[in-house]
C-alpha positions in Angstrom: 56.0 -9.9 8.4 56.3 -6.2 7.7 55.3 -6.9 4.0 52.1 -8.7 5.2 51.2 -5.9 7.5 51.8 -3.3 4.7 49.7 -5.3 2.2 46.9 -5.7 4.7 46.9 -2.0 5.5 47.0 -1.1 1.8 44.0 -3.5 1.1 42.0 -2.0 4.0 42.8 1.6 2.8 41.8 0.8 -0.8 38.6 -1.0 0.3 37.7 2.0 2.5 38.2 4.5 -0.3 36.2 2.3 -2.7 33.4 2.0 -0.1 33.3 5.7 0.4 33.2 6.2 -3.3 29.9 4.4 -3.5 28.2 5.6 -0.3 27.3 9.3 -0.1 26.1 10.5 3.3 24.5 13.8 4.1 24.4 15.0 0.5 21.9 17.8 1.3 19.8 19.0 4.2 16.3 20.6 4.3 14.6 22.3 7.1 11.7 24.7 7.5 9.8 26.2 10.3 6.9 27.2 8.1 4.7 25.5 5.5 6.1 25.2 2.0 4.2 27.0 -0.7 5.0 24.5 -3.5 6.5 21.4 -1.9 10.2 20.4 -1.6 12.3 20.3 -4.8 15.5 18.3 -4.4 17.8 19.5 -7.3 20.3 16.7 -7.8 23.5 16.7 -10.0 22.6 13.4 -11.5 22.5 13.6 -15.4 19.3 12.6 -17.1 21.0 10.1 -19.4 19.8 6.7 -20.6 21.2 3.5 -19.0 23.0 5.1 -16.2 23.1 5.4 -12.4 20.4 3.1 -10.7 21.0 4.9 -7.4 19.4 4.1 -4.1 18.4 7.4 -2.5 17.3 7.7 1.2 15.5 10.6 2.8 15.4 10.5 6.6 14.2 13.0 9.1 11.2 14.3 11.1 7.9 15.7 9.9 6.4 17.7 12.8 3.3 18.6 10.7 2.5 14.9 10.2 3.8 13.9 13.6 5.8 11.2 11.9 9.3 10.0 11.2 10.6 10.4 7.6 12.3 7.4 6.2 12.0 7.0 2.5 14.0 4.9 0.1 13.8 5.7 -3.6 15.1 3.8 -6.6 14.9 4.4 -10.4 16.6 3.8 -13.7 16.6 5.9 -16.8 15.7 3.9 -19.9 14.6 4.8 -23.4 14.2 8.5 -22.5 12.1 8.0 -19.4 12.2 7.0 -15.7 11.8 3.2 -15.7 9.9 1.7 -12.8 10.6 4.3 -10.1 9.8 2.8 -6.8 9.7 4.1 -3.2 9.3 2.5 0.2 8.5 4.2 3.5 9.7 2.8 6.8 7.8 5.4 8.8 4.3 6.9 8.8 5.2 9.5 6.2 4.2 8.6 2.7 4.1 11.7 0.5 3.7 11.8 -3.2 7.2 11.8 -4.7 7.8 12.8 -8.3 10.8 12.4 -10.6 11.5 14.9 -13.3 14.1 16.1 -15.8 15.0 19.8 -15.5 17.8 21.1 -17.7 19.3 17.6 -18.1 19.4 16.9 -14.4 17.2 14.6 -12.2 14.8 16.4 -9.9 13.2 14.7 -6.9 10.0 16.5 -5.9 8.2 15.8 -2.6 4.7 16.9 -3.5 3.7 17.7 0.1 3.1 21.1 1.8 3.8 20.0 5.4 4.5 22.4 8.2 7.8 22.3 10.1 9.9 19.4 8.9 13.6 18.6 8.4 15.4 15.8 6.6 18.7 14.8 5.0 19.4 13.0 1.8 21.9 10.2 1.3 22.6 7.8 -1.5 24.3 4.6 -2.6 25.6 4.1 -6.1 28.1 1.8 -7.8 28.9 1.1 -11.4 27.0 2.2 -14.5 29.2 5.3 -14.9 28.5 6.8 -11.5 30.8 9.7 -10.8 31.3 11.1 -7.2 30.7 14.6 -8.6 27.1 13.5 -9.4 26.5 13.5 -5.6 27.8 17.0 -4.9 26.1 20.4 -5.2 22.6 19.2 -4.5 20.0 21.7 -3.1 16.6 21.3 -1.5 14.3 24.3 -2.0 10.6 25.3 -1.9 10.0 25.7 -5.7 7.4 24.5 -8.1 8.1 21.6 -10.4 8.8 22.7 -14.0 10.6 19.8 -15.7 9.7 17.3 -18.3 9.5 13.4 -18.4 7.8 13.7 -15.0 6.7 10.4 -13.3 5.4 9.6 -9.8 7.3 7.0 -7.8 5.1 4.0 -6.8 5.1 2.9 -3.2 6.2 -0.8 -2.8 5.9 -1.8 0.8 5.5 -5.6 0.4 6.4 -7.9 3.3 7.4 -11.3 2.0 7.2 -12.8 5.5 4.7 -12.8 8.3 4.6 -9.5 10.2 3.8 -10.1 13.9 2.1 -7.3 15.8 1.3 -8.1 19.4 -1.0 -5.2 20.1 -2.9 -2.5 18.3 -2.4 -2.2 14.5 -3.6 1.2 13.2 -4.0 1.9 9.5 -6.0 4.2 7.2 -6.4 1.5 4.6 -5.6 -2.3 4.4 -5.8 -4.0 1.0 -6.3 -7.8 1.1 -5.9 -9.7 -2.1 -8.1 -12.8 -2.0 -10.9 -14.7 -3.6 -14.5 -13.5 -3.4 -17.9 -15.2 -2.8 -20.0 -14.3 -5.9 -20.2 -18.0 -6.6 -23.3 -18.0 -4.4 -25.2 -16.4 -7.3 -24.2 -19.1 -9.7 -27.2 -21.1 -11.1 -25.8 -24.4 -9.9 -25.0 -23.2 -6.4 -26.8 -25.3 -3.8 -28.3 -22.9 -1.2 -28.9 -24.8 2.1 -32.5 -24.8 3.3 -33.3 -22.8 6.4 -34.1 -26.1 8.1 -30.6 -27.3 7.4 -29.1 -24.1 8.7 -31.2 -24.4 11.9 -30.1 -28.0 12.4 -26.4 -27.0 12.1 -26.8 -24.1 14.5 -28.5 -26.3 17.1 -25.9 -29.0 16.8 -22.7 -27.0 16.4 -23.6 -23.6 17.9 -22.3 -21.6 14.9 -22.9 -21.0 11.2 -21.5 -23.6 8.8 -18.1 -22.5 7.4 -17.6 -19.9 10.1 -15.0 -20.6 12.8 -16.1 -21.0 16.4 -15.3 -18.6 19.2 -12.7 -21.0 20.6 -11.0 -21.5 17.2 -10.7 -17.7 16.9 -9.3 -17.3 20.4 -6.7 -20.0 19.7 -5.8 -19.4 16.0 -7.0 -15.9 15.2 -8.6 -15.2 11.8 -7.4 -14.7 8.3 -8.9 -11.3 7.3 -9.2 -12.1 3.6 -10.8 -15.6 4.2 -13.2 -14.4 6.9 -14.4 -11.5 4.8 -15.1 -13.8 2.0 -17.0 -16.2 4.2 -19.0 -13.4 5.8 -19.9 -12.1 2.3 -21.0 -15.6 1.4 -23.4 -15.6 4.3 -24.6 -12.1 3.4 -25.3 -13.3 -0.2 -27.0 -16.4 1.0 -29.1 -14.3 3.3 -30.0 -12.0 0.4 -31.2 -15.1 -1.6 -33.3 -16.1 1.4 -34.9 -12.6 1.6 -35.6 -12.6 -2.2 -37.2 -16.0 -1.9 -39.2 -15.0 1.1 -40.4 -11.8 -0.7 -41.6 -13.9 -3.6 -43.5 -16.2 -1.2 -45.0 -13.2 0.6 -46.3 -11.8 -2.6 -47.8 -15.1 -3.6 -49.5 -15.4 -0.2 -50.7 -11.8 -0.5 -52.3 -12.6 -3.9 -54.0 -15.8 -2.5 -55.3 -13.7 0.4 -56.6 -11.1 -2.0 -58.4 -13.6 -4.0 -59.9 -15.3 -0.9 -61.1 -12.0 0.4 -62.6 -11.2 -3.0 -64.5 -14.6 -3.0 -65.7 -14.0 0.6 -66.9 -10.6 -0.3 -68.9 -12.1 -3.2 -70.4 -14.8 -1.0 -71.4 -12.2 1.6 -73.2 -10.2 -1.1 -75.2 -13.2 -2.2 -76.5 -13.9 1.3 
């Protein structure tokens, strides 16, 4: 029984040491009560060497100047003498430009943002690929310009593979919807409904063809990409109606001009 307890304790101790060896909390802190002149340069002790590391670096804190939490996750790999696919995700409202660079053979993380009054800490996870615990010691975070080589900006990758439910206001500066578009309306073989057909549908159904009813929207909501495409389709159809109407107006104007000219001639003969 004592042997079992000893082996269990030894296993837990080894596992804990192993876990600590790959998780590095509170590597470096940064705080300022002013506005940085250059940005924030995080000087790591990670060597700029091919096919090594693949760390996951997290930066968490508070940006008073942006009135937002800081929660960034950065990953990268060094391959063929350059940063390979550096990616960053933000789980807060703070999305600054983040650059990676090589200064004197060490990896530099540069937050290219001059934000007033902020503080954050940097942590990391790393395992395998020759990672040494000493790589995650001796880091500093300072307000200095970027002066390295092999500089590359990390690309934001906030992609939700599942549905995101928001029961309330959703506020954003920009929303990108990837969907089809309605330029097929301008194809030569596109059948443009006549205005008489449009009128009949409205009188019978109470809404435009292809556009959901008010009750359907209340019940099911709308797909932003799909409804934008359908609205554009109606705008393009309306444009074609206006162009055709303009042609008809010009033809009528010419007929009226000719009739007035004939009337004027007839009046002169009398």
